[in-house]
Structures are given as C-alpha cells and as structure tokens.
N, C-alpha and C positions, 0 to 999 in steps of 0.2 A: 544402081543408077539406070534410069529409064531412057530409052532413045525416043526422041520427039516424034519420030515417025511410027512408033508402035503405039502412041496414045490416041485414044479416041477423041473425037471433037468435043465431047462433053468434058473429058479430063482436061484438054487444053483450055477450054473456056473457064473451067474452075480454077486454074492457075493464074489467069490474066486478071489485071486489076480492073476494077469497075471505073465508070466515068467519075463517080463521087470520090473514089480513092485517088485517082489521078489528080483531081482538082485539089484534094486535101494535101497531097505531096507537093504540088506546085505551090500552094500557099505556104506551106512550111518552109519550102526552099528559100522563099523570099524574107522569111522572118529573122530577125537578129538573134544571135546566141546570147542568152541572158544567164548570168551566174547569181546564185543566192548564197546566203550565209552557211548553208549546209554543204554547199559544193562551189567553193570558189575557184577561180581560174588558176591553173597550175603555172607557177613561174619556173624558169629554167633551173633555178637552184633547188626548188622542190623536185622537180622531175628526176634530177640525179639521185635523189634518196629512195626512189621507187626500187623495189625488189621484184624481181620475176617470181610469179607464183609457180610456174613450172619451168625450172631452169632447163636449158638445152641438154640433150643427152650426150654423153661421151661415147661416141662410136669408134671402136677400134677397127682400123683398116687390116683387113685379113687379105694377104696377098702376096 
C-alpha cells in the first residue's frame, strides 16, 4: 500500500477520474437498473438457494 504523501503529482493525477469519466459516472447513476432474460432479478426465495463460493474459515481459538 502506498502512502498518498509519498506519491508524485503525476501519480496522483493518473489515479484521479477525468472530467469525461465523472460525467459518465453521474449519467450512469441516474439510469434505472434493467434486467434481461439472461440475468433476471433475484427474488428472496432464489437468494436463499445461493451457496457461498468461498465458505468462511473455521478458525480455532488458541488461548
């Protein structure tokens, strides 16, 4: 991880959004979410059927 104080001005500018990117993000923020046949909206019943891909680790407390 890099401390922001250690970054050069050019590095900071490279990480910031451009005016066009900010405009695109603001436009996308106002657009409604649309679902299609490949990816329908998930219902609560369907959500219960999902399984975790990476189950939580069983950590033993030593102490």
